[in-house]
N, C-alpha and C positions, 0 to 999 in steps of 0.2 A: 504494500500500500504506500502510495506517495505521501511523504511527510513534508512539513514546512521546511525543514533543513535541506531537503532534496531540491527545492526550487532554486533557480538561479538568483543571485543577489538582486539583479535588476527587477525581476518579477516580485520579489519580496518587498523591495522599496516601493514599487508602483502600487502594490496591494495595500500597503499601509497608508499611503497618501490618499488613494481612492477611498479607503475606509473612513478616514477623517472627514473628507469632503462629503461623503454619503451621510455620515452621522449629522454633520452640521446642516445639510440640506433637509434631512428628515425632520429634525427638530424645528428648523426655521421655517419650513414650507409645508411639509406634508402632514404633520400632526394637526389634528383638528384644533382650531383656535379656541382658546378658553372663552367661556361665556362671560356675561357681564359680571364684573367684580362687585361683590356685595360688600359694601363698606357701611359702617355705622356713621353715615354722613348726616349731620344735622340739617343739611340743605338738600337731602335726597329728594324731597318733594319737588324741588325746582329743577332737578337735573335728570334728564332722560338717561337711562342706561345705554351703553354703547359697547358692542363687541369689537374685536380687533378688525373686523371687516368693514366697519363703519356703519353697521345697521343700527338704526335708532329704535329703541324698544320703549313703548309708553309704559308708564307706571300703572299697574293694575290696582284698582281700588280694593281696600281691605273688605273682607266679608261684612264686618260690622259697620262699615262706613255707609251712611245714608245721605242722599242728596240734600243740600241746603234748600234748593229750589229747583223747579223745572221751568225752563224758559223756552220761548219760541222765537225763532228768527223772523223779524218783520221786514228787514231791509238788507240787501246785499249790494255793495257798491265797489266797483273796481276803478282804479285810477291808472290808466295805461301810461300816462306821462306824469312824472313827479310834479306835484303842486298845480296841476291843471285840473279841469273839471272832471268830475267822476261820472261813471256810467252805471245806472241802476239795472240790476239783473234779477231774474227770478230764480236762476240756478247757476252755479259756477263750480268748476273743478278746482281742486287744490293742486298746487305746483310745488315741487321740491324746493325751488329757489324763491319764488315770488309770493308764496302764500296762496292767495287767489290767483288763478291763471292770468299771466301777463300783467299783474298788478305792479305798477311802477317799474316796468321793464325799460322805459325810456326816461331820459332826464336831459334838461338843458344845462350847459356848463359855460363858464366864461372863458376868456382867453388863457387863463391859468389852469383850467381844468376843474375849477371849484364849482360845485353844483349851484343851481339857481332855485329859489323858492319864492313863495309869496311874501316872505319876510323882507326881501329886497325889492321884489317886483310884484305888487299886489295884482297887477293886470293879468298875471298868469292864470288866475281863476277863471278868466273868460275864454281861455283857449280850450276848445272842445274837441277831444279825440273821438275816433270811431272805435267800436268794439263789437264783435271780436276783431282782432287785428288782421287775421288771415295772412294774405300775401303782401299787404301794404297797410301802412298807417296813414290815415287821413286826419288833417288838422284844420280847424276853422277858428277864426278870431275876427273881432270887429275891425273893419277896414282893411282886411287882408284877403287875398285870393285863397281858394281852397288848395291845400298842399297835400299831395300824395307822395308818401315815402315808401319805396319797396323795402321789405324786410331784408336786412343785410347783416349777416354775422361774420362775413369774411373780408370786410373792407379794412381801411387803415385804422389802427388802434391808437388810443391816447390814454394816458394815466389820468384818472379822474379822482377827485377827493370828495368823499361824503363824510363830513365832520372829520373824525380822526382816521377814517379808513381810506385806503388807496386801492382802487380797482382798475383793471384794464378793460375799457369799453371800446365799442366799435363806432367810429364816426359815420353818420348817415348822409354825408354829402354836403356840397356847397349850396345847393338849392335850399335845403332845410336851414342851413346856417344863415343865409341871406334873409329868409322869411322871418325867422325869429329875431334877427338883429334889427330888421326894419320895424317889426311890431313893437319891440321894447326900446327902440332908438338907442341901442347900445352896440357898438361894433365888436366883432370878434367872438360872438356867441356861436355855439355848436349844439347840434342835437346828437346825443349819444344813446346807443343801445347796449344793454347788459347782455352779453352773449351767453349761450347755454353752457359753454365750457368754463366760464368764469365762476369764481367762488368767493363769497363774502360772508364771513361768520357773523352771527349776532353777538351781542355783548356777552362774553364768556363768564361774567360774574353771575349771570342769571340762567342762561341755557348753555352750558359749557361742553356739550357733546356734539359739536359741529352742526348745529342748526344753521340754516342759511337764510339770507335775504338778498334782495336786489338793491334798488335805489331808495328804499324806505329809509327813514332816519335811523331806525335801530332794530325793528322787529317786523316780521312779515305781515302780521294781521293785527288790526286795532278793533277792539270791541267797545260798544257803548250801550248803556242801559236807558230805555225810554223813561223809566221812572226817575232816574237821576236827572235827566233833562227837565222833566216836569217840575221837580223840586227846585232846580236852579231857576226856571222861569217864574215860579211862585215867589222866590226871593227877589228876582228882578222887578216883579210887579210892585213889591213893597217899596222899592226904591224909585218907583215911577219910571222904570225903564221898560222898553218894549220887549216882548219875548223873542227868543232867537231860535232858528231852526237847527236841526241836528247836523246839517251839512257844514256848519261852522267848525265842527270838530273833526270832520273828514274821516269817519270810521268806515271800516270795511263791513262789519257785521253789527246790526242793531237788534237787540233782544227786548222782549217784554215778558211780564209775568213775575218779576221779582220786585222787591222793595227798593226804594231809592238807596243807592250807594252800597247795596248788598254785594256788588261785584268785588268790593275790597277784600272780602273773606273767601272768595272762590280760589281754589287751587287748580281745578281743571273742569272741563266740560266734555261730557261723553254723550254720543248718540250712536247706538249699536256698536260697531267696531271702530268708530271714529273718535279720537280724543284730541281735544284742543287744550294745550297747557297754558294756564295763566301765569306769566312770568314776572310781571311787574306793573304797577300803576303807571299811567302815561302822564308825564309832566308836560304842561302846555306852554307853547311859545305865544307870539302875538297873532298868529294866524286866526284863532277864534274871534279876534276883534275885527276881521275883514268880512264885509258882506260879500258872500260868494256869488250873488246875482249881479252886483254892480262893480265890484272891485274897490269900493270905498272902504277906508279903514278908519276906525276910531282911535287907533294908536299912532304914535309918531312913526314916520317912515324910518327905514333902516339907515344905517350910516355907511353902507357900502359893503357890509358883510352879513353873515347869517346870524349874528348875535342879537341882543336887544332884550332878552328876557321876555316875561309874559306881557309886558305893557300895562298901562293903567286904565285902559278903556274897558267897557263892558264887552263880554261877560266876565273878563278876568278880574276886574275890580271887585265884583261881588264874590267870585270864587275865592279870592284871597282872604275873605273874611271867615270862611269856614272850610276851605279845601287846600290851604297852604301847608307846607311842611311843618311850619312852626305850630300851627293849630292841631295838626294830626299827630304830632310827635308823642303825645301822651297815650294815644290809642294804639300806635303801632311803631315799634322801634325802627322800622324801615325808613320812616319819615324823619327820624331824629338826627340824621347826618347833617352837619352844618351846611353842606353844599345844597341841601334840599330845603333849607329854611324858608327861602323866598319863592320857591317853586309853587305852582298851583297844579292840581291834578284832576283830570277828568278822563275816564275810560281806562281800559286795561290792554296791555300788549300780550299777544298770544303767539305761540309756535304750534306746529302740528306734526304728526308722525304718520301721515297716510297720504303720500303723493298719489294722485289719480282718483282719490275719493271725491265725492261731490257734496256740496251743501246747497240747500234750497230754502226759499222762503216757506215758512210753515214747519220746518224741522224743529223737533223738540230736543233740547239738551238737558241732561241732568248735571247740575252744578255741584261738584264735590268740594268739601271743606278744605281749607288751608291747614286745618287741625290746630295750628298754633301760630299766632302772628310773629312769634319770636323766630320762626323758621325762615323769615325773609332775610336775605343777605343784607347786612348793614355795614357801614363804615363809620366807626365811632371815633371821636377825636382822641381817645386815649390809646388807640392801637394803630401802629404804623402799618400801612397796607403794603405787603410784600408782593413782588412779582409772582404771578401764578397763584395768588390767594385772593379770596373774595372777602377778607376781613375776619371771617370766622372759620374758614376752612384750613388755615395754616395753624397747626397746633390742635387745640381741642382736647378731647378725652384721649387717654392712652390707646384705646381701641381704634380710634380714627387714625392716630399717628402710625401705629403698627400696621394698620390696614394699607395705608398709602406706601409706607416703606416696604412692606411685603410685596405689594404690587410692583414696585420699582425693581425689587430683586428678581421677581418672576420675569419681568420684561428683559432684564439683562441676560438671564439664562436663555430665554427664547431667541433673542436677536443677537447675542454675543457668543453663542456656542461655536461659531465659525472661527473665533480667535484661537481655538485649540489647534487648528491646522498649522498655524505658524508659530504658536507658542511652544508646542510639544518638542520640536527639534532643538530649540534653544535650551530648554530645561533638561532634556535628555543628555546633552553634551556636558552637563555640569554635575558635580557631586552635591551633597546636601547643602553646604554653605552657598555654593554658587546658585543652586536652584532657588534658595531663599532670596538671594539678591535679584534674580530674574523675576520672581514673583512680585517682590516689592516694586520694582521698576514698572512692571505691567500694571499694577494697581494704581501707581502714581500717574502713569500716562493716561489710563482710563479716566481717572479723577480730573486730570487737566482738560482732556477733550470734552468731558461732560460739563465741566465748569464753563468752558468757553461757549458751548452750545446754550447753556442756561443764561449766560450773560447776554448773548445775542438775542435770545428770546425776550429778555427783559427790555433791551433797547427797542426791539420791534413792538413789544407790548406798549411801550410809552409813546413811540413815534407814530405808528400807523395802526396800532391796536390789533388789527387782524390783516393778514396778507391775502393775496389772490392765490387760489389753489394751484393754478398752472404755473405761477411764478415759483411756488414752493417746490413743485415737481421738477421744474427746470433747474433750480438750484441743487436739488438732490442729484440729478443726472450729471451736472457740471462737476460737483465735488467728487462724485464716484469716478467719473472719467479721469479727473485730475489725479486722484489717488492711484487709480489703476495704471495710468501712464507712468507715474513716478516709480511705482513698484516694478514695472517692466524694465525701465531704464536702470533701476538699481540692481535688478537681477542680472542684467548684462554686465554691469560694473563688477558685481561679485564674481561672475563667471570669468572675467578677465583677471581679476585679482587671484583667484584660486587656480588658474591655469586650466579651466574647463574648456576654454576656447583654443585648444591646441598648444598651450604653453607649458605642458608637462615636460620635464626634462628627464632624459635617461640617467639613471644613477650608475656611477662607475662600479660600485660594489653592491649589487642587489642583496638585501638582507635575506637571511634564511627564513623561509616561511614558517618553519617549525618554532621560531621564536615568538610567534603571535599566539596568544591564548584569548579566546573570546571572554567577555566579562562574566557570562553565566557559567563558564567552565573553569574559572580560576580556582585552584585548589588552596585550601586554607593551610597556612604555615604558622603553627603555634609559636614557633621560636621567633618569628620576625613579622609581627602584624603590620609594621610600616611597609615592608615589602609587599604584603598582600594588598594594602590600600593603594599604593602607587601602581601596582600591576593592574588593579581594577580600574584606576583612572585612565591609564594610557593604553591598556590592552597589550603591553609589552613586558616581558620579564627582563629585568636589568638590575645591576648592582645598585645598592642604595647609598652610594657615597655622597659626600657633601655637594660635589659638583652636580651630580644628577638631581639631588633634591632642589638645588637652586634652579636648575633648568626645568624641572617638572613644575615648579611653582609658576613658571611663566607660560605654561601651556594654555592656549585659548580654547574656546568652546568648539572650534572646528577641528581640533587636533585628532579627534577620533576618526576623521576622514582618512588619516594616514593608513588605517587598516585596509581600506579598499584599494590602496595603491601598492601595498607591500608585495602582493602576489605577482604583480606585473613589473616590479622593479622600477616603479616611477616615483618621483618625489614631487608632491604637490607644493605649490607656493602657498602655504597655510598662513592665515592671518594670526597676528599676535593678540594678546589679551585686550589691548585697547581697541584694536580693529573689531574684534568680536563684540565688545560692548557697544561700539558705535553702530554696528550692523543691527543689533537687537533694538536699539532705540529708534533707528530709522524705520525698520520694518514694523515695529509696534505702533508708531505714530501713524504711518500710512495704513496699516491694517485696521486701526480703530476709526479712520475717517469714514468708513462706510456706515458707522453708527452715529455720526455727527448729526445728520439731518433727522434721524430717528429721535435722538435726544431732544433736539430743538422742537420738533413737531409735537412730541408728547407733552412737553412742558406748556406749550401754547394751547394745544387742542384739548388735552385732558385736564388741564388746570391743576397739575401737581404743585404743591409748595416746593420752592426751589431747593431748600435744604433737605426736605424729605426725599426728593428724587435723587439728588447727588449722593445722599447717604445710602439709599437703596442700591443704586448702581455700583457704588464702591464696595458695598458688602457682597453684591453679586460677583464682582470681579475677584474679590478675595476668595470666594467660594470656588470659582472656576480654577484659579491658580492653585488653591489648596487641593482640590480634587485631582487635578492633573499631576501635581507633584507627588501626591500619595500613591497614585497608580504607578508612576515610574519608580518610586521607592519600593513598593511591594513586589514589583515584577522586574528584576534586573534583566531578564531576557527581553522584555518589551522595551526597556530603556536602551538596551544595546541595539535593538533593531531600529528604533526611532532615531538614535544618535547617528546611525549610519546613513540616514536620509540626506541626500545632497540638498543644500539650501536653495539652489537656483530653481529647480522645478517646483518646490513648495511656494516660493515667492511668485512665480509665474501663475500657478494655479490660483493663488489668492487674488492676484490682479484680475484674472479673468472672472473669478467669482464676484468680486466687488462690482465690476462693470456690468455683468449680466444682472446682478441683483437690482440695480437701479432702474433697468429698462424692462424687467419682467414684473407686471403688477402683482402677481401672486407672491413674489419674493420680497416686495417692498413693504416694510412694516409701517412706514410713516403714514399717519392719518392725514388724508388730503381731503381729508374733508373739513338807546338812551332816552331819547325822548320818544315821541310817537312815530307815526309813519306818514308825515305830512307830504 
C-alpha cells in the first residue's frame, strides 16, 4: 500500500499547500453562514437582524404582545422628485431602495452637487411630476414648457451631497438642466437620478443593518396620523390661525383610527406578512410653513443653504409649544438630547423589510408597542459618542459586551482562516521561542491593520456618514488587487534571493546524504541533549563546538530548505535571520490586507463599538496563532513537512486567492449593503 513517505517531495509539498487552501476556502465560503447573532441589545427593537448574506429579517412580535391600535391607511403619496409635488395613489409597491416605488428617485442639485429643496426654493412645490415614471419622467411648472426626460441610468455621473451623505447619481441631461435653471432663475442646476446600482444607508444609529434610501432626507417612508393633524388644527384655531392640510408635512402614508400622537409609542406596524418598522420621530424643518398650493411661505427665506431650523411661522410656532424636544424630554429620553431641544416633531420615519410587497388605501395595520421609551437611542450630554456606537450600544451590560466581542472573534475565525496558509510555513521553520515571536508579530500586525480600518471608518462616519455601495466595492477590489500584485512581485524577489530562478550553484564537495536525519527521526541522546536540540533545529548531525553553536544561532527560518538541496549537491542562497524576519513582516502585512475592507465594512455597517471589534479580532488572531503553533508543536512530523514548503508558491497562491476573493461575490464577506423625507 502506498504511504505518505513513498510520495515524491514535490507531491507532498503540493498536497499540503492545497490542503491549507481547501480548508480556508471551506470555512470562508462553503460553510453555511451563521444566522442572525442574538445579542442582548437594549436597542434590539430598533435594529433588524441581518445575516452574513445581507438578508434583512423583521422582528417577530412576542406571543404576549398585543397591538396598541389598529389603523387604516387613508392616503398614499409618492414624490418622484425630491421637494416637488406629490402624486396620490390608491396602491403602491415597496422598493428596496426608495421605500415606495420610485419615491424621491430624482433630485435637483446645484453646481456643487448639493441637493435643492423647498427650504431654499419654495417654488419647487409647484413642479408637478408624472407617475408612474415608466420610460420617461414628465415635469410641469408654471411658465415652463412640458419637459420629458427619458429614464437614464447609464449617463454621466456626478457626486451629489444629501446632508452629510455623498452618493453617485446619474445626470439627466442638458435639456432638464436648462429647464430647471430657467424656472428657478439660478444657473448651473442639474436634474439627477438615483441609479439602481447605487446604495445609500439610512442613519445607522436607528436602523443599522443596511436599510436603504434614495434622495429622502434620512429614511425611506414618512408616516403621519390624521388624529394628530386634527389636534394640531384645534390648537391653531385657539390661536386664531387657519387650519392646515396634511400635504404641508409631505408624508408618504397617512393613517386613521388611532388617538392623537399615539404614533410616538409605536415600534412597528404589521399587516399579514408585511412589517413596517418605526425608527424615529420626524423633526420638522421650515417646509411645513410653505403653502404647497401657492409656494408662499410664512417663514423667512433660506440664506443660500438647506439650514434654517423649523422657522417661527405656523404651524411650527404652535408645534413648538407642545411638540418640541424641550417639552417632550420628560416623557421620552429620546427627546432629551441637547441637539433636539429646539426641534419640533410631527410624524414618524419608517423602514420596511418586504421589497415587492404592496400597500393600498384601506389596508389595516396592527401597531405594536415600543415596550419601553427608554429603548430609543439617545445621546446624553454626559456620555461621549464613540464611532460605531449609538450612545448606549458601546458598553452596557457584560452580556452585551461579551456578545459583540464574541461576534468579532467569530468573524475573525470565519474570514481570517486563510492566514494559516502563509503563517504555517513561517512558524514551522522556527522552534518554540521563534514561533512565539512569529505569533506575537502576527497578532500585532493584525491589530494594526484592524486599527487603521476602524480609524478610516471613523473618518468616513464623520465626513460622509455613509458611502455608496459601489464605491465601497471598488475600493475593496483596488486594495485586493494592490495587495495581490505586491505579493506576486515579492514572490519573484524571494525566488531570486533564494536562487529558485536558476541561481543555485554546484557545491565542490557535495555532503553525504547519510548525514541528514529528518526531524521526526532524530534519535534521543541522553548524554548530550544540546546535540539533540541542535540536530532537531537544523536537520543535520554535527559536533556541538562553540563555533557551531554561534553559527547555529544565526540560522534563519528558511535554513530548513537546505535539506531539499543536500540530495542534489546544490547550495541555496539562504536568507539570514534579519532577511527572514523582514520577509515575514512583509508577507503578513500584505496577507492581512484582504481583511482590511472587511474590517472597515463591519464597523460601519454592523455598528460595532470600535474597541469591542478591535478586541475581538485581536483575540481571534491570538487564537489562530495559538492553535497553529500547538498543532506544529504536537506533531513534529507535520512541522517538518510544512517547514519544507518553498515560500514562493505559498506567496503566489495567497496572491491569487486574495485577488479572486475580491471579485467573487460568494467569497467577499464585506457587507455592501435625520430628519424626515422632504
